[in-house]
C-alpha positions as CSV (number, residue, x, y, z in Angstrom):
1,M,118.3,100.0,98.1
2,T,116.4,102.0,95.5
3,A,115.1,101.9,92.0
4,I,113.5,104.0,89.2
5,H,109.7,103.0,88.7
6,P,109.3,102.3,84.7
7,V,106.3,104.0,84.4
8,S,106.3,107.3,86.8
9,G,110.2,107.5,86.7
10,K,110.4,108.3,90.5
11,P,113.0,106.7,92.5
12,M,111.3,104.0,94.6
13,K,112.4,101.7,97.5
14,W,112.2,98.3,97.8
15,G,110.0,97.8,101.1
16,R,109.5,93.9,102.0
17,N,111.3,92.9,105.1
18,L,111.8,89.2,106.1
19,P,109.6,88.2,109.1
20,P,111.1,89.0,112.3
21,P,112.8,86.0,114.3
22,T,110.0,86.3,116.7
23,A,107.0,86.0,114.6
24,K,104.9,83.1,115.3
25,R,104.5,80.1,112.8
26,G,101.6,81.0,110.8
27,L,98.9,78.3,110.1
28,A,99.2,76.5,106.9
29,L,96.6,75.9,104.3
30,S,97.2,72.4,103.7
31,D,96.5,71.6,107.3
32,F,92.8,72.3,106.5
33,L,92.3,70.9,103.1
34,Q,90.5,67.6,103.2
35,A,92.3,64.5,102.2
36,G,92.2,63.9,98.5
37,W,90.9,67.4,98.1
38,A,92.0,67.8,94.4
39,P,89.6,67.6,92.6
40,P,87.1,68.0,95.1
41,V,88.0,71.6,95.4
42,P,86.6,72.6,92.1
43,V,89.2,75.0,90.9
44,P,88.5,76.5,87.4
45,A,91.3,76.3,84.6
46,R,91.8,80.0,84.9
47,P,90.4,81.7,88.2
48,D,90.7,85.5,87.8
49,W,89.5,88.0,90.1
50,A,90.9,91.1,88.6
51,A,88.1,92.4,86.2
52,A,85.9,93.6,88.7
53,A,88.8,95.5,90.8
54,I,90.8,96.7,87.8
55,A,90.7,100.3,88.6
56,G,91.9,99.5,92.1
57,L,94.6,97.3,91.1
58,E,96.0,99.7,88.7
59,D,96.6,102.1,91.8
60,I,100.1,102.1,92.6
61,D,99.0,103.3,96.2
62,G,102.4,105.2,96.7
63,N,104.6,102.3,95.9
64,D,106.1,104.3,93.2
65,Q,107.8,106.6,95.9
66,Y,107.7,104.8,98.9
67,G,108.6,101.4,100.2
68,D,105.0,100.8,101.2
69,C,104.5,97.6,99.1
70,C,103.3,95.5,101.9
71,F,100.6,98.1,102.6
72,A,99.6,98.5,99.0
73,G,99.3,94.7,98.7
74,I,96.8,94.6,101.5
75,M,94.7,97.6,99.8
76,H,94.9,95.5,96.5
77,L,93.5,92.4,98.1
78,I,90.6,94.9,99.5
79,C,90.0,96.0,96.0
80,I,89.4,92.4,95.0
81,L,87.1,92.1,98.0
82,I,85.2,95.2,97.2
83,G,85.1,94.5,93.6
84,N,83.7,90.9,93.8
85,T,81.4,91.2,96.7
86,G,79.2,93.9,95.4
87,A,80.2,96.3,98.0
88,T,79.0,99.7,97.0
89,L,82.3,101.5,98.3
90,P,85.4,103.1,96.7
91,F,88.5,101.2,96.0
92,P,91.3,102.3,98.9
93,S,93.3,105.0,97.9
94,R,97.0,106.0,98.3
95,A,96.5,107.9,101.4
96,Q,95.1,105.0,102.9
97,A,97.9,102.8,101.9
98,L,100.4,105.3,103.4
99,A,98.1,105.9,106.6
100,L,98.4,102.0,107.1
101,Y,102.2,102.1,106.8
102,T,102.2,104.8,109.3
103,A,100.1,103.1,111.8
104,V,102.0,99.9,111.8
105,T,105.7,101.3,111.4
106,G,105.7,105.1,112.4
107,F,106.1,106.1,108.7
108,D,106.5,109.8,108.0
109,P,106.3,110.8,104.5
110,N,108.2,114.1,105.4
111,D,111.2,111.8,107.1
112,P,112.9,109.6,104.6
113,S,114.5,107.6,107.4
114,T,111.3,106.2,108.5
115,D,110.7,104.7,105.2
116,V,112.0,101.0,106.0
117,G,109.3,98.9,104.8
118,G,107.4,96.2,106.7
119,D,106.8,92.4,106.9
120,L,103.9,90.7,105.8
121,P,103.1,88.7,109.3
122,T,103.4,92.0,111.2
123,V,101.1,94.0,108.8
124,M,98.6,91.2,108.6
125,D,98.5,90.8,112.5
126,Y,97.9,94.3,112.7
127,V,95.1,94.3,110.3
128,K,93.5,91.5,112.2
129,A,93.5,93.6,115.3
130,H,92.8,97.0,114.0
131,G,91.6,96.8,110.5
132,A,93.1,98.1,107.4
133,Y,91.6,101.4,107.5
134,E,91.9,104.2,110.1
135,D,88.1,104.0,111.2
136,G,88.9,100.2,112.1
137,S,87.2,98.6,109.1
138,F,88.4,95.8,106.9
139,K,89.6,93.6,110.0
140,L,90.8,90.3,108.8
141,T,89.7,86.9,110.0
142,G,92.8,85.1,109.8
143,Y,95.5,83.9,107.3
144,V,97.2,80.8,106.3
145,S,100.5,80.0,104.7
146,V,100.6,78.6,101.2
147,D,103.0,76.1,99.8
148,A,104.4,77.9,96.7
149,S,105.9,74.9,95.6
150,N,102.6,73.1,95.1
151,P,100.8,74.8,92.0
152,D,97.6,73.2,92.9
153,E,97.6,74.5,96.5
154,V,98.4,78.1,95.2
155,R,95.6,77.8,92.4
156,A,93.1,76.8,95.2
157,A,94.0,79.5,97.6
158,D,93.7,82.3,94.5
159,Y,90.4,80.9,93.9
160,I,88.9,80.0,97.3
161,F,90.2,83.2,99.1
162,G,90.2,85.6,96.3
163,G,93.9,86.1,95.9
164,T,97.2,85.8,97.7
165,Y,99.6,88.1,99.6
166,R,103.0,87.4,98.6
167,G,106.4,88.3,99.8
168,V,109.7,87.8,97.5
169,M,113.3,88.7,97.3
170,L,113.2,89.9,93.6
171,P,116.0,88.3,91.4
172,Q,118.1,90.8,89.3
173,G,116.6,89.3,86.1
174,W,113.2,90.6,87.2
175,T,114.2,94.2,87.9
176,N,117.1,95.0,85.2
177,P,115.0,95.8,83.2
178,M,111.9,96.6,85.2
179,P,108.6,95.8,83.7
180,S,107.3,98.7,82.1
181,K,103.8,97.2,81.1
182,S,101.4,94.5,81.7
183,G,102.0,91.1,80.3
184,F,105.4,90.5,81.7
185,V,106.3,86.9,82.7
186,W,108.5,86.3,85.6
187,D,110.4,83.0,85.2
188,V,113.6,81.7,86.9
189,A,116.1,84.1,86.5
190,G,118.9,83.7,89.1
191,D,119.3,83.8,92.7
192,P,116.9,85.8,94.9
193,D,118.4,89.3,95.9
194,S,118.1,90.0,99.5
195,S,118.4,93.8,99.0
196,Q,115.3,93.7,96.8
197,G,112.5,92.8,99.0
198,H,109.0,93.3,97.4
199,C,105.4,92.4,98.1
200,I,102.8,91.6,95.3
201,T,99.1,90.5,95.1
202,G,98.1,87.3,93.4
203,Y,94.6,87.4,91.8
204,G,94.4,84.3,89.5
205,D,96.0,81.5,87.8
206,N,96.4,79.5,84.7
207,K,98.7,76.7,83.6
208,Q,101.6,78.7,83.2
209,G,101.6,80.1,86.7
210,G,100.0,82.8,89.0
211,F,98.5,86.1,87.7
212,V,100.1,88.9,89.9
213,D,99.7,92.5,90.4
214,T,102.5,94.9,91.2
215,W,103.4,98.4,90.6
216,G,100.0,98.8,88.8
217,L,101.0,96.5,86.3
218,F,100.0,92.8,85.5
219,G,101.8,89.9,84.7
220,T,102.7,86.2,85.4
221,V,104.8,84.2,87.9
222,T,105.6,80.9,86.7
223,E,105.1,77.6,88.6
224,A,108.9,77.1,88.6
225,A,109.6,80.6,89.8
226,D,106.8,80.3,92.5
227,A,108.8,77.1,93.8
228,K,112.2,79.1,93.7
229,Y,111.2,82.3,95.1
230,F,108.1,82.5,97.2
231,T,109.0,79.5,99.4
232,T,110.8,79.7,102.6
233,A,114.0,78.3,100.9
234,G,113.8,81.1,98.5
235,S,113.2,83.6,101.1
236,G,109.9,84.0,100.1
237,E,106.1,83.7,101.4
238,V,102.5,83.1,100.2
239,H,99.6,83.9,102.4
240,A,95.9,83.4,101.8
241,I,93.9,85.8,103.9
242,L,90.3,85.3,104.9
243,W,88.0,88.4,105.5
244,P,84.6,88.2,107.1
245,Q,83.0,89.6,103.9
246,W,84.4,86.9,101.9
247,I,83.8,83.6,104.4
248,D,80.3,82.9,102.6
249,Q,81.9,83.0,98.9
250,A,84.8,81.0,100.1
251,K,82.6,78.2,101.6
252,Q,80.9,77.8,98.4
253,R,83.9,77.7,96.4
254,A,85.3,74.5,98.5
255,P,82.1,73.0,99.4
256,N,83.7,69.5,100.3
257,G,87.6,70.5,100.3
258,M,88.0,72.4,103.2
259,N,87.4,71.9,106.9
260,W,86.0,75.2,107.5
261,D,85.0,74.8,111.4
262,A,88.2,73.6,112.1
263,L,90.1,76.6,109.8
264,Q,88.1,79.2,111.6
265,S,88.6,77.9,115.2
266,A,92.3,78.0,114.7
267,M,92.2,81.5,113.0
268,A,90.4,82.5,115.9
269,A,92.8,80.9,118.4
270,F,95.9,82.0,116.6
């Protein structure tokens, strides 16, 4: 299914597919949170990682033309990583997002039949093994699933890991009309539409819900919408990714709320 991008006016494809039946069950963040972790994980009232990465997060990375949302989502998480760790690197480019799309799926920008999207676990597994860039850099250490029906867990994931990698089947109420500027709020708006698979990046939270970046725009997904559309029951998913460059910061942000040795050992084994 295609749609018209509200800013560029280009026809675009939805690009998030459900994980294949053969996908391994991922690790769950809740398995590594210490008993009674809230409030021992000192999550601020309004964690927000966007400011230092804004120029990168505003880049659509080709998702106004191709169904590469799962790959643009990875690049947006790398923008957060670069911006918030003091790395003296440029933010990832549209070309790098499309190169990752090609590496994982065989996408050819000159052949529309190859623009078939991707699924989040396959993308994460590839990036763990080969890196997000063609030179092999930005390999992730591992990832865990996040229970989107638990607002405290979502906030902890966004804060500790620097954001979340989110898959959703967008309801019609979110795309008719499409958001045309930042500041949109996505609340419960009917059933998820299986023809509108999409990937977005979470970068923070407040009392209303989670801050998200999609198509270079910034909005909020309410807690009720998280529970309906980003859980397995709603054909959605939320993942927290751990990058080598982020580990020390993550440990500082959850000093007595996370079993780090168990988490890293499990990630390595997985």
